[in-house]
N, C-alpha and C positions, 0 to 999 in steps of 0.2 A: 791151702798154699798147697806147692807139690810137697813130698817127703825131704826133698834137698834143702828146698828153701827154707821148709822148717830147720831145721838141722843148721843150716847157716845162722839164723837167727838165733838159736837155741844156744847156740856155740859161743858167739858175740854176743849176747846181752845174758844171758841165766850164765854159762862159765866164763865169761870174762874174755876170752878169747881176740886178740889182736884179726884183722882180717888175713895180714899174710899168714899168722899161724891156722887160720879154718882153710885158708887153702891149702895148705900144706897137709892139715889131715883129713881133706877131702878128694887130696889129690886135683887139684883145680888149679887154674894156672892162674897165681895173683894180681896180673896185670886186669882179666880179664874177670875177675872177682871186684877186684875195684873198681871197675865199670859196671857189672853189677848187682851190685851192693844198692846204689840208689835208688834205683828202679823197683830194685824189691822193697825198700823202705816207704817208696813212695805207694806201689800198689799196696801194702799192707795199710797204708795212711788214709787212699782211698777207701779201701772197703769199710776199715772204721769209720771213715767219719760218713760212707754213705747208712751209716747203721745208726746214725746220731751222734757217735761217741767225738767230739771238737777238740782241738788242741786244750782250750781252757775248758773242758771238761777234764781232761785225762787231768793237767795239772792240776787242778782243784781235787780227784781222787789222788791221786798221790800226796799232796800234802795233809790230806785228811790220813792217810796211812801213814803219816810221819817222815815219809823220802820227799819233801820239798827240796831241802837241804841239798840233796846230789844234783839237781837241776838246776839252784846257781850257784854250783862249785861250779860251772864252766868246765864240767868234763866233755871233753869231746866225741865226737859217737867217728872214731877212725874208717878213713874213707866217706862218710856221709855228708859230710859238709858243716856245717855250722851244730854247734853247742846246743842243750835242750834247754839254754836259756833263754828267759822271759818267754815260756808256752811255744817256744818255735817248732817242737813234738818235730822234730830230727827232718828240717822242711832244707829241703837246697838252696 
């Protein structure tokens, strides 16, 4: 991933920023980031799947780590479509 894309993902998922906060922090247009973010997630998903990591594999791994509850809580990925419920793995 390009460094800016990696930073966007870090700020969003590791640091818990909302997309509008990511845009502000990186001095990006928030509307453009809202359009870019689903494409970025789709790219990451495609890369993971090409290496054999499916949504079901990811869900099982997270459940083994005791993180399955967060998948079922209905927590939305801001600007990225549906939640991670039922193994959707950030799918639009």
